N, C-alpha and C positions, 0 to 999 in steps of 0.2 A: 134183269139185274138181280144177282143173288142176294144183295143186301137190301133190296127194296122192302122186304118184310120188316126188318128192324126199323127202317126210317118211317114206314107207315105206322108202326106201332107207337113210335115216339116222335111225332111230327114237330112238337115244340122244341126238341133238342136235335133235330136232324142235322142242322148246320154244325153244331158242336161235335156230334159223332163223326161227321165227314172230316172236320178239321183234325180230330184226334187220329182218324185213320191215316190222314196225310202225314201227320207227325211220325206215326209208326213206320210208314212206307219209305220215308225219307231219312230223317234224323235217327229214327229207331234202328234202321239198318246201318247207317253210317257209323253210329256209336256202338254197334255190336249188341244192341238190346234185343233185336229181332233178326233171325236168320234170313238171308236173301230169299231162300226158298219159301218162306212163310208169307211173302208179300201177296201172293195170289189167294191166300187163305185168311187174310186179316179179318175180313167181314164175317165169314161163317165160323171159322175155327176159333177165332179169338173174341171179336166184339159181340156177336150174337150169343155165343157160348157163355160169355160173362154176363151179358145183359139178362139172361134167363134167371140168374140168381136173385135179381131185384124183387121178383114176386114173393120170395121167401122172407124178405126183410120187413119188419113192422114199420108203420108210419112214424116219421120223425125220430128214427133210431139213431143212436150214436154208433158209428161203425169204425172198427180198426181193421185195416187190411195189412197182414204181415207178409213180408217178403214181396213187396209190391212189384219189384222189377221195373218193367216198362209201363206199369199201371193196370195190369190185368189181375183181378177184376176191379180193383179199387177205383181207378179213374172212370171206367165205364159206369160203375154204380153211382159215382158222384154226379156224372152227367145226367143220367136218367132218373135219379132220385134226389132232386135238389132239396127235398125236405129233410134229408139225412146229413149229419155232419160226419165227414169221412176223414180219418187219419191214415195216411199212407206211411207204413213203417218199412224202411229200406236202408240197410247198412252201407251199401256202396255209394261213394261220392258221385260217380258219373251217372248212376241211375237216379239218385235223389235229386241231382241238379236237373236232369231231364224231366222228372215228375213236376218239379217246381216251375220250370219253364212252360210246360204244357198247361198246368193248372192256371198259371198267370195269363197265358195267351188265350185260353178258352173262357177266362173270366169266372172261374169256379170259386166263388166265395165260400163254399162249404167244404173246401179241402185244406188240410194241413199236412205238410210233409215233415216227417220225423226221421232224421238220419240216425238210426239205431238198430241194434239187433233186438229181436222179440224179447229176449231175456232181460234187456235193459229198460223195457217200457214199464212205467209204474202206474199208468192210468188203466182204467177198465172201461169196457163198452158193453152195450146190450147185445151187439153182434160183432163177432170176429170172423173175418173171411181169410181164406188162403187158397192159392192155386199153385200146384207144382212146387210146394215148399219142402215137404218131407212125407215119408210114409205115415199113416195115421198114428201108429204107436208113438212115434217120435214127435209128431205134430201136436199131439195132445199136451205134451209136456211144455211146449213153447206157447201154445195158444190159450189153454184153459185158465192160466193165472190172469189173463187179460179179459176174460169173460166175467161180467158182473153177475152177481147172484140172480138166478132166474133168466139169465141171458143164454146165448147159444153160439156155438162155432158152426159156421157153414164152410165145409171143406170140399172144394171141387175135386172130384175124383173120376177115374175112368171106369172101365168095365170090371175092374177087380175090386170094386168098393166093398163087396161082401167079404172077400178074402182079407182085406185090410182090417175090417171090423173084427174078424175072427182072430187075426194076429194081434190085435190090440185089446184082447179080452181083459187082460190084467189091468191095463191103463184105464179101461172103461168102467171099472168097478165103481158103482155108486153114481154112474152117469147114464142118461138115457140117450141111445143112439138110434137113428133111423136113416134109411136111404130114401132120398126124394128125387123124383125126375122133374126137372124144371124146364120151362120154355117150350111146352107142347105147342106146335104150330108156328113157333118162332125159329127154332133151330132143330135140325135133324141130324143124328139122333138127339133127343132131349139131353140136357146137361144133367149129369149125375152128381148129386150133392149129398155128402154125409153130414147130417145135422146132429150135433151133440149138445144136449141141453144140460146146463148146470143148475142144480137145485138151489 
């Protein structure tokens, strides 16, 4: 079983992870949040890939996940890091309703769903996460205002992470950016995360 790795690493929340996977495979597809072809890849490409980011998040951090969509990575992080308070920011009604239903069904007391665009959010957090929201140059404009001083943006990126950092040179002025490989031994290839720290 290709997802055994993830369940073995987080046995305390294995049931919640399995329930969330079931939500994605059923309602997620029915409501058009996940493509039917993604069903076979939910565990490795989506859940384990997102779970890898958890190792980069400090203990008891407040996390804002922008453009949450079907809850990746926000819901995964909320499940495996119950010590963190996670706000899922999603502008579309059908998606925010899905997030609310899943959080309620899984009993995730550490999740708040905010139906809004990133630009409308006034709160800040120690960690802001994003996956497949926008190229880094544009993402910085959306995410950095939500990062508290001393906090960081964790942007999940693909193999072109270095190229995106190069293209965002102007927007990154005064910020510290690095590429992290997360989830060694949990997911292959490891998850590529661009970490941008706000002074």
